[in-house]
C-alpha positions as CSV (number, residue, x, y, z in Angstrom):
1,M,-89.7,6.8,-61.2
2,T,-88.0,7.4,-64.3
3,Q,-84.9,4.4,-64.8
4,R,-81.7,6.7,-64.9
5,P,-79.4,6.3,-67.9
6,R,-77.4,3.4,-68.4
7,L,-73.2,4.1,-69.4
8,A,-70.7,0.9,-69.6
9,I,-67.1,1.6,-69.5
10,V,-65.2,-0.8,-70.6
11,S,-61.7,-0.3,-69.2
12,T,-58.7,-2.3,-67.2
13,Y,-60.3,-1.4,-63.6
14,D,-58.6,-3.5,-61.3
15,E,-55.0,-4.0,-62.2
16,L,-52.0,-1.1,-61.3
17,C,-52.0,0.7,-64.2
18,G,-52.6,4.7,-64.6
19,I,-55.9,4.0,-67.4
20,A,-57.8,1.4,-64.3
21,G,-57.3,4.5,-62.1
22,Y,-58.6,6.9,-64.3
23,T,-61.5,4.6,-64.8
24,R,-62.3,4.4,-60.8
25,A,-62.1,7.9,-60.7
26,L,-64.0,8.3,-63.5
27,E,-67.1,5.9,-62.0
28,Q,-67.2,8.7,-59.2
29,Q,-67.6,11.6,-61.1
30,L,-70.2,9.7,-63.2
31,R,-72.5,7.8,-60.5
32,D,-74.7,11.0,-59.2
33,S,-76.0,10.9,-63.3
34,M,-76.2,7.6,-64.7
35,A,-75.8,3.6,-64.0
36,V,-72.1,3.3,-64.4
37,Q,-71.2,-0.8,-65.5
38,V,-67.8,-1.2,-65.8
39,F,-66.3,-4.3,-67.7
40,D,-62.8,-5.3,-66.7
41,L,-60.5,-6.0,-69.4
42,D,-58.8,-9.2,-68.1
43,Q,-55.0,-8.8,-69.4
44,Y,-54.4,-12.4,-68.3
45,L,-56.4,-13.7,-71.0
46,L,-55.8,-10.1,-73.6
47,R,-51.8,-10.1,-73.0
48,S,-51.1,-14.0,-73.2
49,N,-49.0,-15.7,-75.5
50,H,-50.2,-18.8,-75.2
51,H,-52.6,-19.5,-78.3
52,R,-55.5,-21.0,-76.3
53,V,-55.6,-18.6,-73.7
54,Q,-55.5,-16.2,-76.7
55,Q,-58.8,-17.8,-77.9
56,L,-60.2,-17.0,-74.2
57,G,-58.9,-13.6,-74.5
58,D,-61.5,-13.8,-78.0
59,A,-64.3,-14.8,-76.0
60,H,-63.6,-12.7,-73.0
61,I,-64.1,-9.9,-75.5
62,Q,-67.2,-11.4,-77.1
63,E,-68.7,-11.9,-73.6
64,I,-68.8,-8.2,-73.2
65,A,-70.0,-7.2,-77.0
66,S,-72.5,-9.4,-76.0
67,R,-73.8,-7.5,-73.1
68,L,-73.2,-3.9,-74.5
69,S,-76.7,-3.7,-76.0
70,D,-78.2,-3.5,-72.4
71,F,-77.0,0.1,-72.0
72,D,-77.5,3.3,-73.2
73,S,-74.0,4.3,-74.6
74,V,-70.6,2.5,-74.1
75,N,-66.9,4.5,-73.1
76,L,-64.3,2.5,-74.3
77,Q,-60.8,3.5,-72.2
78,L,-58.7,3.0,-75.1
79,E,-55.7,2.3,-74.6
80,H,-54.2,-0.4,-77.4
81,G,-51.9,-3.0,-76.0
82,T,-55.0,-3.8,-73.0
83,L,-56.5,-5.4,-75.5
84,G,-53.8,-7.5,-77.1
85,R,-50.4,-7.8,-78.0
86,T,-50.4,-8.0,-81.6
87,V,-51.8,-5.6,-84.2
88,P,-54.7,-8.0,-85.2
89,Q,-55.5,-9.0,-82.0
90,I,-56.2,-5.3,-81.4
91,L,-58.2,-4.8,-84.3
92,R,-60.2,-7.9,-84.1
93,R,-60.9,-6.9,-80.1
94,L,-61.9,-3.1,-81.1
95,R,-64.3,-4.3,-83.8
96,M,-66.0,-6.6,-81.7
97,L,-66.3,-4.3,-79.4
98,A,-67.3,-1.0,-81.3
99,R,-70.0,-2.6,-83.3
100,A,-72.2,-4.0,-80.1
101,A,-72.1,-0.7,-78.8
102,P,-75.6,1.1,-79.5
103,A,-73.6,4.3,-79.1
104,L,-70.0,4.2,-78.9
105,S,-67.4,6.9,-77.2
106,V,-63.5,6.4,-77.2
107,T,-60.9,7.8,-75.2
108,F,-57.5,7.9,-76.2
109,H,-54.9,7.4,-74.1
110,T,-52.0,7.2,-76.5
111,I,-51.8,8.6,-80.0
112,L,-50.0,6.5,-81.9
113,D,-49.2,8.8,-84.4
114,E,-46.4,10.2,-82.4
115,A,-45.0,6.6,-82.2
116,V,-44.2,6.6,-85.8
117,P,-40.1,7.3,-86.3
118,P,-39.4,10.0,-89.0
119,M,-37.9,7.9,-91.9
120,G,-34.7,10.4,-91.5
121,Q,-33.8,8.8,-88.1
122,V,-33.9,5.2,-89.8
123,W,-32.0,5.9,-92.5
124,Q,-29.4,7.9,-90.3
125,Q,-29.3,4.7,-88.4
126,A,-29.0,2.3,-91.4
127,A,-26.0,4.8,-92.4
128,R,-24.3,4.1,-89.5
129,L,-24.4,0.5,-89.7
130,K,-26.7,0.4,-86.7
131,L,-28.8,-2.1,-89.5
132,G,-30.4,-4.3,-86.2
133,A,-31.6,-0.9,-84.9
134,A,-32.7,1.0,-87.9
135,T,-34.5,-2.5,-88.7
136,A,-36.6,-2.0,-84.8
137,A,-37.5,1.5,-85.5
138,A,-38.7,0.7,-89.0
139,L,-41.1,-2.1,-87.7
140,D,-42.4,-0.3,-84.8
141,G,-43.1,2.2,-86.4
142,L,-44.8,0.2,-89.4
143,R,-46.9,-1.2,-86.7
144,S,-48.0,1.7,-85.2
145,W,-49.0,3.2,-88.4
146,T,-51.2,-0.2,-89.4
147,L,-52.6,0.2,-85.9
148,A,-53.7,3.8,-85.7
149,H,-55.1,3.9,-88.9
150,G,-56.9,0.8,-88.4
151,V,-58.7,2.2,-85.6
152,Y,-59.3,5.4,-86.8
153,A,-60.8,3.6,-90.3
154,E,-63.1,1.5,-88.2
155,L,-64.9,4.9,-85.8
156,R,-64.7,6.2,-89.5
157,R,-67.0,3.2,-90.6
158,Q,-69.0,3.2,-87.3
159,Q,-69.9,6.8,-87.3
160,R,-71.9,6.4,-90.3
161,R,-74.3,4.0,-88.6
162,K,-74.9,5.4,-85.2
163,P,-73.2,7.9,-82.9
164,V,-69.2,7.9,-82.4
165,H,-67.5,10.1,-80.4
166,V,-64.1,10.3,-79.4
167,I,-62.2,12.1,-76.0
168,T,-58.9,13.0,-76.2
169,H,-56.5,14.4,-73.6
170,T,-54.9,17.6,-75.5
171,R,-56.4,20.2,-77.9
172,R,-53.8,19.1,-80.5
173,D,-54.2,15.8,-80.5
174,M,-58.0,16.8,-81.3
175,R,-57.1,18.6,-84.0
176,L,-55.2,15.4,-85.5
177,L,-57.9,13.3,-84.8
178,R,-60.5,15.9,-86.7
179,D,-58.8,17.4,-89.6
180,V,-56.2,14.9,-90.1
181,H,-58.3,11.2,-89.6
182,R,-61.5,12.8,-90.4
183,L,-63.6,11.9,-87.2
184,A,-66.5,14.2,-86.7
185,D,-67.2,14.3,-83.3
186,V,-64.0,14.8,-81.0
187,H,-63.6,16.6,-78.0
188,H,-60.0,17.3,-75.7
189,H,-60.4,17.5,-71.5
190,P,-57.6,16.9,-69.7
191,L,-57.2,14.3,-67.2
192,S,-59.0,14.9,-64.0
193,F,-58.9,12.6,-61.1
194,V,-59.7,14.5,-58.0
195,P,-62.7,16.8,-56.7
196,P,-61.8,20.2,-54.9
197,E,-63.2,19.1,-51.5
198,T,-61.6,15.6,-51.7
199,A,-58.3,17.5,-52.3
200,A,-58.7,20.0,-49.7
201,A,-60.0,17.1,-46.9
202,I,-56.9,14.7,-48.3
203,R,-54.4,18.0,-47.3
204,A,-56.1,18.9,-44.2
205,A,-55.9,15.1,-42.8
206,A,-51.9,13.8,-44.4
207,T,-49.0,13.0,-42.0
208,R,-45.8,11.5,-42.4
209,D,-47.4,8.5,-40.0
210,A,-49.1,7.5,-42.9
211,F,-45.9,6.1,-44.1
212,P,-44.2,4.6,-41.7
213,M,-40.6,5.0,-43.8
214,M,-41.2,8.8,-43.8
215,K,-41.5,8.4,-40.1
216,R,-37.6,8.3,-39.4
217,L,-37.1,11.3,-41.6
218,P,-35.8,14.8,-39.9
219,P,-38.9,16.5,-39.0
220,G,-37.6,19.8,-41.3
221,A,-36.8,17.9,-43.9
222,K,-37.9,19.5,-47.5
223,L,-39.6,16.3,-49.8
224,I,-39.3,16.3,-52.9
225,G,-41.3,13.6,-54.7
226,T,-41.3,11.6,-57.7
227,F,-44.8,9.5,-58.8
228,G,-45.2,6.2,-61.5
229,F,-44.0,2.8,-62.2
230,L,-40.6,3.2,-63.0
231,S,-39.3,2.6,-66.4
232,P,-36.7,4.7,-68.6
233,Y,-38.8,7.2,-69.7
234,K,-39.5,8.6,-66.4
235,G,-36.2,9.8,-66.2
236,F,-36.0,9.7,-62.6
237,E,-32.4,9.6,-63.0
238,T,-32.7,13.5,-63.4
239,A,-34.0,14.1,-60.0
240,V,-31.4,11.5,-58.6
241,Q,-28.5,13.8,-60.1
242,A,-30.7,17.2,-58.9
243,L,-30.5,16.2,-55.6
244,R,-26.6,16.1,-55.1
245,Y,-26.7,19.5,-55.9
246,L,-29.2,20.3,-53.4
247,P,-29.0,21.0,-49.5
248,E,-28.5,18.0,-47.6
249,D,-32.2,18.6,-45.8
250,H,-33.5,17.8,-49.1
251,H,-34.8,14.0,-49.8
252,L,-35.7,12.1,-53.1
253,L,-38.9,9.9,-52.6
254,V,-39.5,7.6,-55.6
255,F,-43.3,6.3,-55.0
256,G,-43.8,4.0,-57.7
257,G,-42.5,0.4,-58.8
258,I,-41.9,-2.1,-61.6
259,H,-44.9,-2.0,-63.8
260,P,-47.0,-5.6,-63.2
261,Q,-46.5,-6.6,-67.0
262,A,-42.6,-5.7,-66.8
263,I,-41.3,-8.0,-64.2
264,A,-39.2,-10.5,-65.8
265,R,-38.3,-14.0,-65.0
266,N,-35.4,-14.7,-63.2
267,Q,-34.4,-11.4,-63.5
268,P,-32.4,-10.7,-60.3
269,R,-32.6,-6.9,-60.6
270,D,-34.9,-4.7,-62.7
271,R,-32.4,-2.7,-64.8
272,Y,-34.1,0.9,-64.3
273,I,-33.7,-0.1,-60.6
274,T,-29.9,-0.6,-60.9
275,Q,-29.7,2.4,-62.9
276,L,-30.9,4.2,-60.3
277,L,-28.9,2.5,-57.4
278,Q,-25.6,3.1,-59.9
279,E,-26.8,6.8,-59.9
280,G,-26.9,7.6,-56.2
281,H,-24.0,5.3,-55.5
282,I,-26.1,3.1,-53.2
283,G,-24.5,0.5,-52.1
284,Q,-21.1,1.4,-54.2
285,S,-17.1,2.1,-52.7
286,V,-15.2,4.2,-54.9
287,I,-13.1,1.3,-56.4
288,D,-16.7,-0.1,-58.0
289,T,-17.0,3.8,-59.4
290,L,-13.3,3.3,-60.8
291,R,-14.2,-0.2,-62.4
292,E,-17.4,1.8,-64.0
293,G,-15.0,4.3,-65.3
294,S,-12.8,2.0,-66.9
295,A,-12.5,-1.9,-67.3
296,S,-9.3,-1.9,-67.8
297,T,-8.6,0.3,-64.7
298,S,-5.6,-1.5,-62.8
299,L,-5.4,-0.7,-58.8
300,A,-2.5,-1.1,-56.2
301,L,-4.4,-1.4,-53.0
302,D,-2.0,0.0,-50.3
303,G,-2.7,1.2,-46.6
304,S,-5.4,3.5,-48.2
305,A,-7.0,0.2,-49.7
306,A,-9.7,0.4,-46.8
307,Q,-11.1,4.0,-47.7
308,L,-11.8,2.6,-51.4
309,L,-13.7,-0.2,-50.4
310,A,-15.8,1.5,-47.8
311,R,-19.3,3.3,-48.4
312,H,-19.4,6.2,-51.4
313,P,-18.5,9.7,-50.4
314,Q,-21.5,10.2,-52.6
315,D,-23.9,7.8,-51.6
316,L,-27.4,8.9,-51.0
317,H,-29.0,6.4,-49.6
318,D,-29.9,8.5,-46.6
319,R,-31.5,11.2,-48.6
320,L,-33.0,8.7,-51.8
321,H,-35.9,6.7,-50.4
322,F,-37.4,3.8,-52.4
323,M,-41.2,4.1,-51.0
324,G,-43.0,1.6,-53.1
325,V,-46.5,1.3,-55.0
326,L,-49.2,2.9,-53.6
327,D,-53.1,2.6,-53.8
328,D,-54.8,5.6,-55.3
329,A,-55.8,6.6,-51.6
330,Q,-52.3,6.9,-50.8
331,F,-50.9,8.5,-53.6
332,M,-52.6,11.4,-53.2
333,T,-51.8,11.4,-49.7
334,A,-48.1,11.2,-50.7
335,M,-48.6,14.4,-53.1
336,A,-49.8,16.3,-49.9
337,L,-46.9,15.7,-47.8
338,C,-44.0,16.7,-50.8
339,D,-43.1,20.0,-50.7
340,T,-42.4,19.5,-54.7
341,V,-43.6,17.0,-56.9
342,V,-41.2,16.2,-59.5
343,L,-42.0,14.6,-63.3
344,P,-38.5,14.2,-65.3
345,Y,-40.2,12.4,-67.6
346,L,-38.5,12.1,-71.2
347,E,-40.2,12.8,-74.4
348,V,-41.7,9.7,-75.9
349,G,-44.8,10.9,-77.9
350,Q,-47.1,10.4,-74.5
351,S,-50.5,11.9,-75.2
352,S,-51.1,12.1,-71.1
353,S,-50.1,11.8,-67.7
354,G,-52.4,11.1,-64.5
355,P,-49.0,11.7,-61.9
356,I,-49.6,15.5,-63.3
357,A,-53.2,15.8,-63.4
358,M,-53.2,14.5,-59.4
359,A,-50.6,16.8,-58.4
360,V,-52.1,19.7,-60.0
361,E,-55.2,19.0,-58.6
362,M,-54.0,18.1,-54.6
363,G,-52.6,22.0,-55.4
364,C,-49.0,20.6,-55.5
365,R,-46.0,22.7,-56.6
366,V,-45.1,21.0,-59.7
367,I,-42.2,21.1,-61.8
368,A,-42.2,18.9,-65.1
369,S,-39.8,18.4,-67.8
370,R,-41.0,20.7,-70.9
371,T,-42.2,17.4,-73.1
372,R,-44.9,17.8,-75.2
373,A,-47.5,16.5,-73.1
374,F,-46.9,18.4,-70.1
375,L,-46.9,21.5,-71.8
376,Q,-50.0,21.1,-74.0
377,F,-51.4,19.4,-70.1
378,A,-50.7,23.0,-68.4
379,R,-51.8,25.2,-71.2
380,Y,-55.5,24.0,-68.8
381,H,-53.8,25.3,-66.1
382,P,-52.4,28.3,-66.5
383,G,-49.6,29.2,-63.9
384,R,-49.4,25.8,-62.2
385,V,-47.0,24.2,-63.7
386,E,-43.1,24.9,-63.6
387,F,-40.8,23.7,-66.4
388,F,-37.0,22.6,-67.3
389,D,-35.5,20.9,-70.2
390,I,-35.3,17.5,-70.0
391,G,-32.5,16.1,-68.3
392,N,-31.2,19.7,-67.0
393,F,-30.4,18.3,-63.8
394,A,-28.6,21.8,-62.8
395,E,-31.7,23.6,-63.7
396,L,-34.0,21.4,-62.0
397,A,-32.1,21.8,-58.8
398,R,-31.5,25.6,-59.1
399,R,-35.5,25.6,-59.7
400,I,-36.4,23.2,-56.7
401,E,-33.9,25.4,-54.9
402,A,-35.5,29.1,-55.5
403,G,-38.9,27.8,-54.2
404,P,-42.2,28.4,-56.0
405,P,-43.3,31.4,-57.9
406,P,-45.5,33.8,-56.9
407,P,-49.5,32.6,-57.4
408,A,-50.6,33.0,-60.6
409,E,-54.1,34.6,-61.4
410,P,-56.7,32.4,-62.1
411,R,-57.9,32.7,-65.8
412,G,-60.0,31.0,-68.2
413,P,-62.7,28.5,-67.7
414,V,-61.3,25.7,-64.9
415,H,-60.9,22.1,-65.7
416,D,-61.8,19.9,-62.9
417,T,-63.8,16.3,-62.5
418,A,-67.0,18.5,-62.7
419,S,-66.1,19.8,-66.4
420,N,-64.7,16.1,-67.1
421,A,-68.0,14.6,-66.2
422,A,-70.1,16.9,-67.5
423,L,-68.1,16.2,-71.4
424,Y,-69.1,12.2,-70.9
425,L,-72.4,13.0,-69.8
426,R,-72.6,15.5,-73.1
427,V,-71.2,12.1,-75.0
428,S,-73.3,9.7,-73.4
429,L,-76.7,10.7,-73.7
430,P,-78.9,12.5,-76.0
431,P,-79.3,16.1,-75.5
432,G,-83.1,15.4,-74.3
433,M,-81.1,13.4,-71.1
434,L,-79.0,15.8,-70.5
435,P,-79.0,17.4,-66.9
436,P,-79.0,21.5,-67.0
437,E,-75.1,21.5,-65.6
438,A,-73.8,19.5,-68.7
439,A,-75.8,20.9,-71.5
440,V,-74.0,23.9,-71.7
441,A,-70.7,23.9,-73.5
442,E,-67.9,25.4,-72.4
443,A,-65.8,28.2,-74.4
444,E,-62.9,27.8,-76.2
445,P,-60.4,27.3,-73.2
446,L,-56.6,27.6,-75.2
447,S,-55.5,30.4,-77.6
448,A,-55.4,30.5,-81.1
449,A,-58.8,28.4,-81.2
450,P,-60.0,27.8,-84.8
451,Q,-63.3,29.2,-86.0
452,R,-65.1,26.4,-86.6
453,A,-67.3,25.3,-83.9
454,E,-66.0,22.2,-81.7
455,T,-67.1,21.1,-78.0
456,V,-64.7,21.6,-75.2
457,G,-65.1,19.8,-71.9
């Protein structure tokens, strides 16, 4: 019996984060064709500030590296911060893994070039005497530039010695790494989590009984879902603002919580949760709002004081529901139950998003802010994403209430878990070991394709 090819995936795995969720999905996609072993990046060891624990973090990476020669190929799911806190830590640990791999593929989840602020922006802040903000922006930009170019330089060195493949989530990022940073073998494919047959089964079985907090909602309630860890760049406050302009039967369900790495010591309430509660006037009275509007407001309370101290008339407590953190299966069930999935993210240079990929694969109606990442993602799934301008809650409310547009005619190649698995097989195995379904490259799926050859998953 011929031994199946062996693939090592180095990634976070048991953590509550998007990279770990994608790795779990990828493992399922590849297990029928390869023997896959995931090496979990221990975030306690790799993210600690303590000097002794940092040494244990290096030893942890060295232990993983010592085992990679037993595999035919190694894939690194690269989110830079999962390897360490500082630039030297991250680059040192990346080198250990890259040099130990017999053949290497690297999946970029963030392209740090987008994180470098333009110098004009830095000088503008300095000119306004915002020296602290200007210095912080310049230092962050320098850190991102140093880290990104250190990673690219290491991969260029390794590609002269052995097979090195790179996977990005957008064609734009592929062209940046290929044409600007001179990485030799770069591919692109959107994130993909859910096979079509699994999505259909989840939708068929999904009921509100799976979520106790949903059972109290009126049967005819229209459910708007936002998904992901609670962070200011997610822009969930835009969805809260839009809810105020929607009929009473519309309810906003916030699926997610604070990221484990963002939980602060001795903080009574996360600042972003406080912002969302204030936006929904939850737990506020009219007098609280007046005080927020002006710190110098002086009120003479008379017989109407009870009305000022009572619940705010625009309190959205009955229509805004915080649903908590979900596991992978609950996440997809929740999407299946929502009438609309809204992703109102800000533009922060992000190159991919797990929630939008899951929502599209689950067959949901998806409305997303017009960020570069979402626009790039939608090119792989024509007609599946509706857009509104970042922060425009009035447009978002109108779009939700108007209902979905007519279904788009399918066109171009399909990008799903099958094509994703085929790409990973192509970069992980030599041509003689490829199964027939993975050996044939797909046609270029996007418009304005360059004339030079490139592989598309």
